[in-house]
N, CA, C and O of each residue as an XYZ file, in Angstrom:
352
protein
N       1.104     -1.316      0.075
C      -0.034      0.003      0.083
C       0.853      1.359      0.170
O       1.622      1.671      1.079
N       0.541      2.096     -1.031
C       1.156      3.339     -0.887
C       1.057      4.302      0.297
O       0.024      4.093      0.933
N       1.653      5.089      0.691
C       1.244      5.931      1.938
C       1.886      7.229      1.612
O       2.805      7.363      0.804
N       1.189      8.412      2.478
C       1.590      9.853      2.247
C       2.711      9.752      2.932
O       2.768      9.014      3.915
N       3.855     10.542      2.476
C       5.085     10.773      3.297
C       4.974     11.505      4.308
O       5.895     11.381      5.114
N       3.988     12.401      4.626
C       3.599     13.294      5.609
C       3.285     12.592      6.776
O       4.019     12.798      7.742
N       2.085     11.579      6.937
C       1.725     11.005      8.165
C       1.194      9.473      7.867
O       0.549      8.865      8.721
N       1.467      8.987      6.783
C       1.543      7.659      6.629
C      -0.171      7.246      6.100
O      -0.609      6.105      6.247
N      -0.877      8.211      5.574
C      -2.380      7.960      5.188
C      -1.924      7.836      3.435
O      -1.010      8.276      2.737
N      -3.000      7.071      3.252
C      -3.082      6.989      1.380
C      -4.311      7.368      0.964
O      -5.120      7.816      1.777
N      -4.580      7.249     -0.236
C      -5.874      7.868     -0.968
C      -5.609      9.516     -1.329
O      -5.228     10.401     -0.562
N      -5.908      9.590     -2.596
C      -5.700     10.891     -3.129
C      -7.152     11.780     -2.891
O      -8.182     11.456     -3.483
N      -7.102     12.790     -2.070
C      -8.341     13.675     -1.568
C      -8.156     14.894     -2.272
O      -7.874     15.860     -1.561
N      -8.244     15.086     -3.493
C      -7.940     16.106     -4.162
C      -9.321     16.408     -4.990
O      -9.802     15.477     -5.636
N      -9.929     17.599     -4.988
C     -10.841     18.247     -5.704
C     -10.442     18.541     -7.217
O      -9.414     19.178     -7.448
N     -11.201     18.109     -8.179
C     -10.766     18.105     -9.453
C     -11.056     19.429    -10.023
O     -10.624     19.704    -11.143
N     -11.810     20.343     -9.289
C     -11.961     21.574     -9.777
C     -11.349     22.801     -9.179
O     -10.999     23.825     -9.766
N     -11.277     22.486     -7.774
C     -10.483     23.887     -7.160
C      -8.968     23.228     -6.881
O      -8.077     24.061     -6.715
N      -8.630     21.975     -6.822
C      -7.524     21.511     -6.387
C      -7.293     21.383     -4.914
O      -6.210     20.933     -4.542
N      -8.224     21.743     -4.013
C      -7.924     21.567     -2.707
C      -7.570     20.232     -2.112
O      -8.247     19.224     -2.316
N      -6.491     20.258     -1.371
C      -6.088     18.942     -0.673
C      -6.286     18.977      0.848
O      -6.789     19.970      1.372
N      -5.932     17.999      1.508
C      -5.901     17.972      2.840
C      -5.030     18.956      3.566
O      -3.947     19.310      3.099
N      -5.437     19.337      4.551
C      -4.545     20.283      5.235
C      -3.664     19.462      6.667
O      -4.343     18.746      7.402
N      -2.549     19.597      6.880
C      -1.902     18.782      7.770
C      -1.603     19.699      9.155
O      -1.311     20.882      8.980
N      -1.653     19.321     10.134
C      -1.296     19.823     11.503
C      -1.408     19.062     12.655
O      -1.286     17.840     12.567
N      -1.617     19.587     13.708
C      -1.510     18.817     15.062
C      -2.764     18.832     15.809
O      -3.395     19.888     15.840
N      -3.224     17.765     16.435
C      -4.436     17.783     17.296
C      -3.911     18.013     18.600
O      -2.999     17.289     19.001
N      -4.436     19.067     19.427
C      -3.921     19.446     20.767
C      -5.010     19.182     21.488
O      -6.154     19.575     21.263
N      -4.505     18.282     22.648
C      -5.557     17.710     23.845
C      -5.468     18.997     24.858
O      -4.855     20.047     24.666
N      -6.158     18.660     25.849
C      -6.542     19.338     27.097
C      -5.087     19.448     27.555
O      -4.701     20.586     27.825
N      -4.269     18.495     27.676
C      -3.070     18.603     28.519
C      -1.843     18.827     27.304
O      -0.702     18.387     27.449
N      -2.261     19.527     26.194
C      -1.525     19.892     25.259
C      -0.383     18.890     24.677
O       0.736     19.279     24.341
N      -0.757     17.762     24.619
C      -0.140     16.438     23.824
C      -0.592     16.863     22.309
O      -1.676     17.321     21.948
N       0.602     16.564     21.516
C       0.107     16.888     19.990
C       0.323     15.666     19.426
O       1.299     14.956     19.669
N      -0.637     15.385     18.617
C      -0.621     14.118     17.655
C      -0.997     14.738     16.163
O      -1.761     15.687     15.993
N      -0.374     14.082     15.221
C      -0.677     14.299     13.810
C      -2.086     14.002     13.456
O      -2.721     13.030     13.863
N      -2.530     14.959     12.636
C      -4.056     14.720     12.133
C      -4.179     15.510     10.764
O      -3.151     16.082     10.401
N      -5.182     15.608     10.040
C      -5.144     16.134      8.867
C      -6.790     16.521      8.756
O      -7.682     15.845      9.268
N      -6.987     17.731      7.992
C      -8.370     18.278      7.686
C      -8.695     17.980      6.146
O      -8.141     18.492      5.173
N      -9.700     17.054      6.154
C     -10.031     16.553      4.903
C     -10.943     17.566      4.016
O     -11.819     18.172      4.634
N     -10.824     17.781      2.731
C     -11.788     18.644      2.121
C     -12.877     17.824      2.007
O     -12.865     16.595      1.930
N     -13.939     18.654      1.999
C     -15.530     17.819      1.871
C     -15.874     17.680      0.272
O     -16.438     18.513     -0.437
N     -15.303     16.211     -0.139
C     -15.469     15.843     -1.332
C     -16.618     14.968     -1.618
O     -16.890     13.997     -0.911
N     -17.217     15.277     -2.541
C     -18.297     14.695     -3.167
C     -18.226     13.841     -4.585
O     -17.677     14.485     -5.479
N     -18.555     12.868     -4.864
C     -18.576     11.996     -6.203
C     -19.964     12.774     -6.762
O     -21.014     12.638     -6.134
N     -19.913     13.464     -7.787
C     -20.941     14.141     -8.489
C     -21.036     13.844    -10.060
O     -20.049     13.902    -10.794
N     -22.224     13.546    -10.465
C     -22.378     13.489    -11.928
C     -22.930     14.917    -12.505
O     -23.664     15.617    -11.807
N     -22.575     15.265    -13.680
C     -22.992     16.647    -14.224
C     -23.056     16.484    -15.632
O     -22.216     15.982    -16.378
N     -24.485     17.118    -15.972
C     -24.719     16.761    -17.522
C     -24.166     17.892    -18.374
O     -24.321     19.104    -18.227
N     -23.606     17.339    -19.135
C     -22.815     18.415    -20.431
C     -23.923     18.598    -21.267
O     -24.361     17.561    -21.764
N     -24.567     19.783    -21.592
C     -25.754     19.784    -22.494
C     -25.193     19.939    -24.025
O     -25.873     19.613    -24.997
N     -24.152     20.360    -24.100
C     -23.636     20.412    -25.344
C     -23.281     19.166    -26.016
O     -23.359     19.036    -27.237
N     -22.919     18.319    -25.282
C     -22.288     16.717    -25.767
C     -23.539     16.106    -25.281
O     -23.722     15.097    -25.962
N     -24.360     16.232    -24.530
C     -25.609     15.422    -24.394
C     -25.097     14.013    -23.583
O     -25.588     12.920    -23.865
N     -24.070     14.174    -22.561
C     -23.563     13.214    -21.952
C     -23.340     13.623    -20.410
O     -23.348     14.810    -20.085
N     -23.147     12.627    -19.507
C     -22.910     12.759    -18.166
C     -21.425     12.551    -17.898
O     -20.765     11.637    -18.392
N     -20.967     13.475    -17.076
C     -19.585     13.201    -16.519
C     -19.406     13.042    -14.978
O     -20.187     13.588    -14.200
N     -18.562     12.428    -14.640
C     -18.345     12.178    -13.094
C     -17.223     12.912    -12.765
O     -16.199     12.836    -13.444
N     -17.335     13.760    -11.590
C     -16.298     14.406    -11.101
C     -16.115     14.455     -9.344
O     -17.072     14.575     -8.579
N     -14.872     14.352     -8.971
C     -14.982     14.083     -7.487
C     -14.475     15.708     -7.184
O     -13.363     16.207     -7.357
N     -15.603     16.255     -6.722
C     -15.497     17.829     -6.322
C     -15.811     18.026     -4.735
O     -16.486     17.319     -3.987
N     -15.121     19.178     -4.488
C     -15.469     19.651     -3.135
C     -16.824     20.476     -2.925
O     -17.566     20.643     -3.893
N     -17.118     20.939     -1.799
C     -18.438     21.636     -1.707
C     -18.167     22.983     -2.530
O     -19.019     23.563     -3.204
N     -16.909     23.361     -2.370
C     -16.594     24.665     -2.885
C     -16.498     24.846     -4.287
O     -16.666     25.911     -4.880
N     -16.128     23.400     -4.941
C     -16.165     23.068     -6.194
C     -17.421     23.098     -6.957
O     -17.563     23.500     -8.112
N     -18.396     22.578     -6.091
C     -19.892     22.478     -6.624
C     -20.427     23.789     -6.776
O     -21.164     24.032     -7.731
N     -20.010     25.029     -5.577
C     -20.392     26.049     -5.604
C     -19.831     27.040     -7.231
O     -20.524     27.823     -7.880
N     -18.670     26.706     -7.440
C     -17.751     27.129     -8.538
C     -18.672     26.789     -9.730
O     -19.012     27.770    -10.392
N     -19.135     25.601    -10.129
C     -19.753     25.161    -11.171
C     -21.014     25.613    -11.243
O     -21.541     25.753    -12.346
N     -21.657     25.896    -10.128
C     -23.026     26.578    -10.140
C     -22.790     28.162    -10.724
O     -23.539     28.744    -11.510
N     -21.677     28.637    -10.186
C     -21.566     29.986    -10.503
C     -21.266     30.209    -12.085
O     -21.966     30.937    -12.789
N     -20.140     29.494    -12.549
C     -19.490     29.489    -13.929
C     -20.189     28.547    -14.792
O     -20.152     28.814    -15.993
N     -20.718     27.667    -14.490
C     -21.363     26.602    -15.467
C     -20.591     25.548    -15.782
O     -19.379     25.665    -15.966
N     -21.206     24.474    -15.868
C     -20.388     22.995    -16.257
C     -19.596     23.101    -17.203
O     -18.455     22.651    -17.101
N     -20.079     23.786    -18.446
C     -19.360     23.877    -19.725
C     -18.080     24.461    -19.612
O     -17.078     23.892    -20.045
N     -18.050     25.638    -19.020
C     -16.689     26.550    -18.660
C     -15.947     25.823    -17.918
O     -14.786     25.727    -18.315
N     -16.251     25.189    -16.828
C     -15.385     24.421    -15.883
C     -14.999     23.162    -16.722
O     -13.807     22.854    -16.689
N     -15.883     22.352    -17.507
C     -15.282     21.079    -18.181
C     -14.210     21.260    -19.163
O     -13.280     20.489    -19.402
N     -14.570     22.790    -19.884
C     -13.386     23.177    -20.900
C     -12.001     23.409    -20.278
O     -10.954     23.162    -20.875
N     -12.079     23.907    -19.020
C     -10.927     24.249    -18.406
C     -10.213     23.097    -18.110
O      -9.026     22.941    -18.395
N     -10.963     22.231    -17.505
C     -10.133     20.638    -17.086
C      -9.684     20.155    -18.210
O      -8.524     19.741    -18.206
N     -10.475     20.080    -19.457
C      -9.763     19.542    -20.699
C      -8.579     20.154    -21.101
O      -7.669     19.571    -21.691
N      -8.588     21.329    -20.784
C      -7.298     22.117    -21.251
C      -6.009     21.724    -20.273
O      -4.817     21.641    -20.568
N      -6.497     21.572    -19.353
C      -5.435     20.888    -18.167
C      -5.214     19.461    -18.281
O      -4.486     18.904    -17.460
N      -5.772     18.813    -19.219
C      -5.563     17.243    -19.594
C      -6.386     16.343    -18.623
O      -6.196     15.131    -18.523
N      -7.229     16.976    -17.984
C      -8.237     15.698    -17.175
C      -9.080     15.162    -17.941
O      -9.804     15.794    -18.711
N      -9.067     13.736    -17.781
C      -9.983     12.883    -18.725
C     -11.315     13.037    -18.117
O     -11.576     12.835    -16.931
N     -12.230     13.458    -19.143
C     -13.608     13.397    -18.596
C     -14.627     12.601    -19.249
O     -15.767     12.558    -18.786
């Protein structure tokens, strides 16, 4: 199993739209003992309809990424992802 070099976790938790990743830090208890932890982005697996192509695409997006798609439109976001080389 591949692990993350920072804290030993695996899995790729990255938003395809915003690129947000987990944040790393320390959990501090009442006695101030510090242990490693990470803050996960709020990722959702979503299907979006591309009206121009008449097909559905699946994206792993954060809640902020969903708001970005609502604001800019799925066509514009999909075009930007295709330019970056993301397979849709």
